N, C-alpha and C positions, 0 to 999 in steps of 0.2 A: 927413609921413608914415610910418608904420610898415614897418618892412623884413618880407618876407614871410620866414617861417621854413622853410627848407630841410630834408628829411630824407633819410635813406639806409635800405636797406631795412634791418629788425633793429633801427631804433632806437624806441626806447620812448618814447611822446609823453606819456602821461598816464595816471591812473588808469581803470577801467573801473567805473564806479559808476551810481546812478540818475539822477544828472545828466548823463553823458557816455556816449556809445554809439558803436561801431566802423562806419563808413563807408566808400565805395568808397577802396581803395588801402590798406587797415588790416586788422589783424586783433588780436583778442582773447585774450590767453592768463594764466592765471595771476592776474587780477586787474588786467591794464594793458592799453593801447592799443598796438600797437605798428604802425610803418609796413612797407607791404610792398612800397614803390615808392619810386624814389630821385623827389623832386619836391616841392611847394609844401604845406605842409599847410593846410589849410581848415578852420572851424570854425564850422558851420551851425546857427542856433538853430531847432527844429522843436518847436513846442509846449511851450517850456522845457526840451527836453532837448536838449544839444550833441553833435551828430554830427560827429565828427572824420573828417576825408576826408584823403586826399593824393593830388593831380593831377599826373601826372606830366608831367615838362619832355621835348617832344620825344617820342622812341620809347618805348613801352612796355619795361620791363625785368622781365624774369621771374626772380624769386626763389625756390631750391628750397626745398623743405619736408620735415619728417621724411616719411621714409619713399621718397624720390624717390631714383632712381638717377642719380648725376652723373658727367660726365668731369672730371678735376682731374689736374693735373702736379705731382709732387713737386718742391719746390725746396729744403728744406731737411732734414736727417737726424740726430736724436740718437738717444741711447740708448732713449729712453721715447718719441719721437714722429716723424713725419715732415709736415713742414710742408706742408699740403693740408687738413685735419689728419687723421691717422688715430694713434691712441694705440696703443701695443702690445696693450692687451688686445682691441683691435677687429680685430687683424691676421686671424686664423683663428677659426674656430668651437670648435675643440678644441685642447689644449696650450698654451693662454694663456699658462702660467708660463714657458714655454720659449721664446717668441717671441724672436726677435733682429729688430730692424726693419732692420739691415743686409742681413740674408739674405733678405729680401723684397721690398725697395724700394732704388732709388738716385736721387739727383738727376737731373731730366729726363724721369724715366718717367711715362709718362701710365697712368693708372689708371680703371677704372669703381670704384666705391664708392656706397654707400647713406646718404644722411643719416640722422643719428641726430637725438635731440631736441635743440633747440636751448639753449645755455646761457643762465645769467643773464649771461655775460659777453657774449654776442650772437656767439659764434663757431660755426661749422659743423663737429661733429665728424663724420666719415665711418667707415664702416665697410667690411672687404673678407672678413667672416667667411663670407659665401656662395661656394659653389663659384665660382658666375657672376662674381664679382667679385676684381679684383684687375689685375697690370701686362698692358695691352693693347698697347703700345708700348715699347719700351725699347731703347738704343742700347749698345755694348760702351765699356769705357772709352777706346777708340781713334776712337769716335764712328762705327763701321758699326751698321746695324740688326742687331737681333736676333731670333730666331725661339724661339717656345717647342719644348720637346722633352719637355717633362713638365709637371705641376702645382706643381713646385718648381724648374724651372732653364729657361733660354732658353740659346741658343748663337748667338754671335757669327757672321754670314754670311759673313764674309771671314776671321777667324783660327781660328775652331771653337772659339774658346774660351767652356768655359760657365761661367755666373753662377747664383747662386741669387736666385730670384724667386718671390713668390705671384703665379703666373699666374692669369689669369681661363679661365674654361672658356667661351670664347664659342662661342656655338651660333649659326650663320647661320639669318637670320629665314626661308629659303626650305625650310630644313629639313623644320619641319612641313608646308609644302605639298608636300613630294616625299613624305613619309610619308603622308598623306592619299590624295594622287593614287595611291599605290600600292595601298591598301587598297581604291580606289574601282574599281581595274582587275581584283581577285580574287574 
């Protein structure tokens, strides 16, 4: 008995050609079929065409795609990127040459970011170049929560020390509802 082939999200499965087509749990990109789920690969023969599918094991996993906004935690920082991963050129929309990663993120920061096109190495690159994207939760070097005081700084709630960050411009969901309600009453 053959062992089942297990796949992970983003794993290249085979060529997408006249004899192979993408089915449930997969997607086609640049001439190849990739898995969009963690699960067991199944190839079904339908009138001479092999349909490649992935059946999820247990609960369905949701895989981000290009353009999605995701929440990520910064784990490692280097001169060129922070691991979650944001490249230096994707931090801001302007002044990309002058971006210094350590002035925008620190390990442990929780960020909102947009998913960029997936690279051949199957890594997700993220961007915080929009005003609404960036750090949403941060702690000072002493471990105390920080609050945003501008779009480029956060302040420790205990020591009042300020630190540089690329702060997300978070707009509450009910803000639009209040504006619409105010317009209706006038």
